[in-house]
N, C-alpha and C positions, 0 to 999 in steps of 0.2 A: 591307695589313700582314698580315692573317690568312693570305693565300695564301703570303706569304714564310715565315711561321712554319710553315706546314704543310710547306713545302719543306725547312726546316731539319731536321725530324725524320728525313728520309731520310739525313742525314749522321751521325746518331747511331749508337751501337753496335748499336741494334736493326736497322739496315739490314743489319748483318752477319748477323743471324738470317734475314732475308728471303733473302739470297744463299745461305745454307746450306740453306734450305728449297727454293729452286730447284734447288740442286745435288743435293738428295736426290730431287726428282722427276725430274731428268735421270738419276740413277743408276737409278731404277726403269725408266725408258724404256730405258736401256742394257741392263738385265737382260732385260726383255721382248723387246727386239729380237734379242738375241744367243741367246735360249733355243732358238729354232728355226732350224735350217739344213736346208733340204730337199735331197735327193739326187735327181738326174734322169738319166734315160737317154732313148733315142729312142722317141718315141711320135708319134701323130698322130691326128687326127680331130676332128670337130665333130658336134654333133647336127644333125638336119634331114635325114638321109638314112640309108639302110639299107646296112650293109657286108656284103655276101654272102660275099666271098672275101678272105682276108688272106694273100697269098703273099709271103713274105720270104726273100731269099737274101743272105747276107753272107760275104765272103771275108776271113778274118783274116790279116793280114800280120805278118811277124816284127818290124816296127818299131811294133807295137801300133797299127795303123790298121785300119779296117774299110771295105771297099767294099760298100756296100749298095744292094740293088735291091728295091723294094717294089712288087708289083702288087696293086692295090686295086680289086676289082670292086664298084662301087657301084650301087645302084639310085637313079638320078638323079630327083628330083622334076621335074615338067614345067616349073615356073617358075624353076629354078635356072640362073643365068648363070655363076657362079664357084663353085669349091669351094676350101676351105682345109684344108690339112694342117699340123700342128705338130710340129716336130723339137725336143724340149727340149734346151737347152744344159746342159753339165755340165763335167767335168774333161777336156774335149777341145775341139778345134776342129772346126767344120763347114765343108765346102767342096764345090765341084763339084755344086751342087744343080740337078737338072734334072727336068722333067716331060715325058715323051714324049707326042706327040700335042697338045700345047697350050702356049701361052705361059705362062711361070710368073714370078712376082715373089716374091723372098724379102726378108723384112725382119725385124728384131728387134722382139719384142713381149714385155715383161716378161721372163721367163726362157725364152721360146721362140723358135725360129726359125720365123717364120710363112711358109708357102709357099702362095701363092694362084694357081691355075690357071684358065684359061677353060674352061668346059664346051662341047664341040662341039655345034652345033646338032642334029646327027644323034643326039646321046646324050640329049637332053632327053626325060624320061618313060621312059627305057629303062635297061637295065643297061649299064654301061660300065666298062671296065678302065683305070685310070690307072696309069702307071708312074713311080714316083718313085725317083730315083737320087741318092745323095750319098755324101760320104766323111767318115768320122769318124776324126781322128787324136788318139789319147789322149795325155795328158801323162805324164811319168815320175812314178811314184806315191811314190818316196822313202821306201817302207817299210823298206827296208834289209835285213831278214831274208829276204825273198821277194818274188817278183813275183806279180801276180795278173791275172786276167781277170774282169771283172764287167760285164756289160751285159744289157740287156733286149731281147731280139728281139721281145717283145710287152709293151708298157708297160701297167699297170694304169690308166693315165689315159684309156684309151678310154672313152667315155661311151655307146657304143652297143653292142649285141650283135653278134656276129660269127658268120656261118653256118659258115664253114670256115676253119681255120687251117692253113697249110702253112709250116713253117720249115725252111730248110737253111742249115747254117753250115759253111763249109769252113775247116778248121784248118790251121796249118802242119804240114809232114811230120813234124817232130820233136815234135809236141805230145803230152804224155802223156795219152792219152785217158782213162785210168783215174782221173785226178784231176779230171775235169770233172763237175760236179753241176748238175742242173736243179731249180729251185723254181717252183712254179706255184700260183696261188691267186687267189681274188677278193679284192678290197680289204675288209678287215673280217672275212674268215673264213679258216679254215685247212683246210677240207675240200675237196681238189682231186681226190677220187677220180674216176677214169674221165673226167677232163676233158681230159687231154693225155698223149699217149704220147711216150716218149723213147727214142731209140736213138743210139749212136754207134759208127761202123765205119770203119776206114781213114781216121781223121781227118775224117770227115764226120758232122755231126750232123743228125738227122731228128726233127722234132717235128710232131706233128699233134693237131688237136683239132676237135671239131664242137660246134656250138651253144654257143659260148663267151659267157657272160653279160658284160654291161658291167662295166668295172673288173676285168677278169681279167688278170692279169699273169704273164709267163714271163721267169725270170731264169737266166742261165748264169753259173756261178761256178766258177773253178779257182784253186788255189794252186800256183804254179809256182816252179821254182827261181830263186834270186836271180840276176839278170842274164839272165834268159830272153829278155826283150824287148831287141832290138838297134836302137838309133837312135830310140827314142822321143823326142818332143819334150821337151827339158829347159828348165825355166824357173828353175833355180837362180840365174840371174843376178839374180833378184829379191832374194835374200838380200844378194848383193854390192852391189846398188844401194842397199839399205836402209842398209848400212854407210856407203857414200859419202855418202848424203844426211845422215846424222847427223854425219859428219866436217865437211861443209861447214857445217851448222848450228852446230856447236861453234866453228868458226873464226869465222864471221860473228858470232855472239853475243859471243865474246870481244872482237872488234874493235869491235863497237858499245859495249861496256862500257869499253873502254879509250879510245875517242875521245870519248864524250859521256856516260857512265853513272857516272862516279866522282865522289864528293864531292871538293871541294878539300881538299887536305892541311892538317890542323890539328893542332897539338900538344895532346894530351890532358893536361888539368890537373884539379886539385880545387879547387873554389871553396866558401868558407864562406857566401857570400851570392850572391843572384841578381844578374844584370846590372842595373846602374843604370837605373831607370825602367821595368823590365819586371815587371808584375804577374803573379801565378800564372796568371790566366785566359788570358794571351796566350801562354803557352808551348806550349799545344796547337796554336794556329793557327800559330805559328811552325814547329812541327815538321811539320804535314801540311796546313795550309791549311783546316782544317775546324773548325766549332764542334759541340759535342756537349752533351747534357744535363749531363754531368759538369762542363762549364765553368761553368754556372749555379750548381751546387752549391758549386763552388770560390768563385765570386763571393759567395755567401751566407756562407760560412765566413770569407772575407776581410773582409766588412763586419762580421761578428761580432767578429773579432779587433781590428778598428780601433775598436770601440765604437759603431758605428752602429746595431746591432740585437742582440737576444738570441733565441737559439733555445731554445724551451721545450717540454719533453716532458711533456704533462699526463696521458697514458695511454700504455700500451705501444704503441709505434709510432704515436702520434698527436702531432702537432707544431703549434705556431704560432710566428709570428715577432713579436716585440715591438719597436715602434719606440723607439729611445733617443735618437739626435740625428742631425741632418743632416750629411752630410760637409761638410768646409770647401771653400772654392773652390779650394785647392791640390790637392784630390783630382782624379783623372782624370775627364774629363767623363762618360765612359760609366758610371763607378761612381755618380756623382751622378745621372745620368739613371735608372739601374736602381733606385737608392734611392727616388727620387721616383715611379716607376712602381710599385714593390712597395707603398709606403705612401701611395698616392694616396687622399686624403680620410681619412686615418688620423691621429689626434691622438697626440702624443708620450706614451709610456707605454702606449698601447693596442696590441692585437695584431691580426694578420691571421691567420685561420684557414687551415688547409691547403686547404679546399674552395674558398676564395676566391683562393688563390695562383696556380692554374693560368693563367687568362687573363691576370693581371698579369705572370707570368713569361714567357708567350709573347711579349708585347710587349717585355719586357726582352731577351729573347734576340735578336730582330730588331735592336733598337737597338744592343746590344752588338756583334753580329756586324758591323754597318755601321761603328761607330766604330772598332773594333779593326782590321778588315780594311783601313780606309783608311790605316792606318800601314804596311801591308806591301804596297803596290801597286807599288812601284818594281821594276824588272827585277832589281836586286841583291838584293832580299829575298825572292824567290820561294822557297817551300819545294821546288819541283821545276821545274827548267828545261824549257822547251818541248822543246829538243832531247832530253833524256833521256826525256821522255814519249813522244816519237815513236819513239825507239829502243827503249824498253821495249815498246811496242806491236808494233813490227816484230818484235822477238825473240819476243814471245808468239805472234804469227801464225806465225812460222817453226817454232817448236817444235810448236805445234798441227798444223800441216800435216805436219811430220815423223812425229809420233805417228800421225796418221791414214794416213800412207803405209805403215805397217807392215802393218795388215790388208789394205790395197789391194794391195801387192806379194805378200803371202802368198795372197791369194785371187783374184788377177786372172784366173786360168784355171779357177777352180772357180766355175761359174755356179749360184748358188742364189738364192732369193727375197731373201736378205739381203745379196747381194754389195755392193749399192751403199749399203744402209742402214748397214752396219757402218762404213765410213769415215766417213760423214756424222756418225753418233752419236759415233764416237771423236773427230772433229774438234771437235764441240761440247763433249763432256765434257772433253777435255784443255784447251780454251780456258777453260771455266769453272773447272777446278781450278787453272789457273795464275793466273787473276785472283783467285781465292779466297786462294791462297798469298800473292800480292802484297799483298792487302788485309790479311791478318793481320799481315804483316810490317811494313807502313806504319803500323799502329796498335798496334804491340808495346808502346809505352810507355804505352798506356792500360790494360794488363793487369798483374795480378801475375805472378809467374814461373810458377806452376802453371796459371794461365788461358791464358797465352801457349802454354806447351808442349802443352796439350790441343788448342787451336785449330790451332796449327801442325802438330802431329802428325796431326790429322784431315785437314788439306788435303794434306799430303804423302802419306798413305795413299790419299786419293782420287786424287791424281795418278798414284801408283804403280800403283794397281789398273788404270787405264786403259792404262798403258805396258805392264805385265806381261801384260794380256790379249792385246795385240797380239803381243807376243813369244812367248807360248805358241802363238798361231796360227802364227807363223813356225817355231817349233820343230817343230810337228806337221806342217807342210807340207814342210819342208826337212830335217828330222831334224838341225837344227844347233843348237849350244849356245853356241858362242864368240861369234857375232855377236849373237844376242839379248842375252846378258850384257853385251856391250859397250855395246849400245843402251841398255840400262837405266841403266848407269853414266853415259853420256854424257848421257842425258835429264835426270838429276838435277843433273849439273854445269850444263847449259844452263838448267835451272830456276832454280838458285840465282844464276846470273849475271843472269837476267832480274829475279829478285826484288830484288837489291840495285842494279839499274840505275835508280836514282832520285837523280840529282845535284842538289844544292842550289846555288842562286846563292851567290856568294862571301860577300856580306853576311849572307845567312841562315845559311850554314855557320858563319860566325864567331860570330854571336849564339847559334846552337844550340850550338856548342861551349862556350860559357860557361855555358849552361844545363845542358848534360851535366856540366860541371864540378861543379855544385851537386848534380846527380843522383848523381854518383859519391861525393861526400862523404856525402850522406845514407846511401848503401848501406854505406859503408866507414868512417865516422867512429869514431874511438877515444875511449874515456872521457877520456884525458888532454886531447885536443883539445877536447872538449865542455866540460870543466871549465874549461879556460882561457878559452873564449869566454863562458861564463856569468858569470864574474867581471866581465867588461866589459859584458855585455848580458844581464841576468837574464831578459828577455822573449824571448830568442833561440828558445826552443823553440816558442812560438806564432807568432813571426815567420816561421819557416820551415815551419810546419805546413801551410798551404795548398799550398805547393809540393810537400811530401811527399804530400799527398792527391792532387794532380794528377799526380804520378808513380807513383801506386799503391804508394807505400812508407810509408804513414802508420803501419802497425803496426810496421814495422821501425824507423822514426823514434821511435815511442813507447817501444819497449823499451830504446833507448839512454839514455832519460831517467827510467826507471822508479824509480830509487833516488837521484835528485838533488834531491828536495825541490821539485819543480815544483808551484806552487799551482794549485788547480782553477780553471778559467776562469769569469770572472764572466759571460761572454756565452752560456754554455750551462748550463741548469739543468734540474733534474728537479722536477716537482710531482706525482709519484705519490702518491696517497692524501693529498694536501694537505701533503706534507713535502718540503722541498728536500733534495737529495742531496749537499749539500756535504761532510758527514762521510764518507759513502760513498766520494766521490771522493778525499778525503785518505787513506783506508786503501788503496784499490786503485791509485791513482795514474794515470800517463799511459796505461798500457795499457787500463785499463778505459774511460777516456775515449775512447781511440782506437776501441775497438769500439762505443761508444755512437755516436760520430760516423759510423762506417762503417754502422751500422744506419740512422741518419737519412738518409744519402746514398742507400742502397738504396731505403728506403721512399719518399723523395722522387722518385727517378728512376722508380720504378715507377708511382707516382701520376701524375706529369707526363706520362711517355710514354704511359700508358693514356689520359689525357685527349686527347692529340694524336691517338692512333690512333682513338679514338672520333669525334672531330671529322672526321677524314679519312674515316672510313667513312660518316658522315652526309653529307659532301659528295658522295662518289661515288654514294650512293643518290639524292640529289637530283638528280644529272645524269641519272639513268635513271628 
């Protein structure tokens, strides 16, 4: 039984706090992952050999491609059988990789194109020149105002010193030589004096350097007229594809909602009384199929109103329960069982202290959960149909994948260390944010208006931040505004359709509609209506009070009766400083009592949930 009680705590509203804590950790992970995005160009080399000569030739074509030939003179160790060079991937494609004089195998490793070549037996222990050829085809930059050339003929990623560097770059005939600049330096330093000489003449660039240290890089950069590159690879189709993906997701989500995600249509009414035979503790289970700590507090209030017990505050935020009389046999079985469990071995007129209530109420919770849930096991009384659960999960997965596709399509040709991490992180975060939003919506009747707005607002901001991040990526890559804005709007439409995609079974919907009728009346009751009811039922305020508490509308309910002469409750008393507070209750009325009862509920929930959490922690520590 204790294990079942331990499980029930995860269905309480504290479980929401755990979910939000997990979401917070994922947000931190999201920020850390996306803080760094490496930029890469062509480089190669590994430690374990000496690089004597680095001879680099590149032919720059008008379609923004580069035909590259590297002649690398290496002092080959005697025991080396293969040698590996690395060509980093970037905002370009790499093709036609060849190594002259030996068989080469190219494979992708992390962010690099790894090229492994056999070392000829004759080269072992000697100087040998390897010729590496490949083609780089840059993708369209989408800057808009200008085109640019930016590449590294010598990357700072080389981990070995280089004896001699010879770089020759052949530019197109109409290339504006005067706009070309060279930047050279060792990683971590800015002093490149006398390390490299640079000249450009007749569209040919010459760069030489001697005794180049490790991690020394050379970059060529030029800002060119817009449209200079002709025929560069264009991947703007990614923007269009993203739009198509979200259009499909919207249509599919709408269809899922129409087919199996809507509640049966019921006429909205206002009811003065709850459905016959439905106690306030059952309304929460009817609504969402879960029990919470609040349901036990409602049970205590109900038993107090029925005259079975008295809640006694003997010190600020210190309470005890006094046994008055046993429930009659006509009372619901789970109420009688709960009473007997709470007051086990307690004589009439004696009290149970708060410190002793925890274990008793834990057993009470399990019993009540079993007894009440057994009345709602039929297919027609399910708070959520299996079909709508499946459809909601499908919609959640679709929307999460759609959100993850935004950075995927935006960065699919920009190879950085985070290329694959970003979509995965976006997928996880979007999924968590959708689940969090659904969870807040499903439990909306457990909150007052302000609490619901805060929680729902936080969930929507969480989801929106993930979507907007991807759309900012798309905007920066494609210089597009319309499609990202449309995606943001469609994402929120799909999110809301997913959130409300929780269809009740018809019997449950009918019963819940009657409960909602009472909820509407509590929220909108007029003085004339209340006065009329009180003439026939003077105890009406207390009769509906546990329902108002369960609906998080107790303060609103109390204000409607503030000046109607409601007598103080006999089942709730103050014994502060040894004096009952009956006179004070008469003066302040129902609102003062409502706040006192709210304080009791919060204190009780804090004490009880704290006990459950401590027990769960001890259980986990015992396992290890």
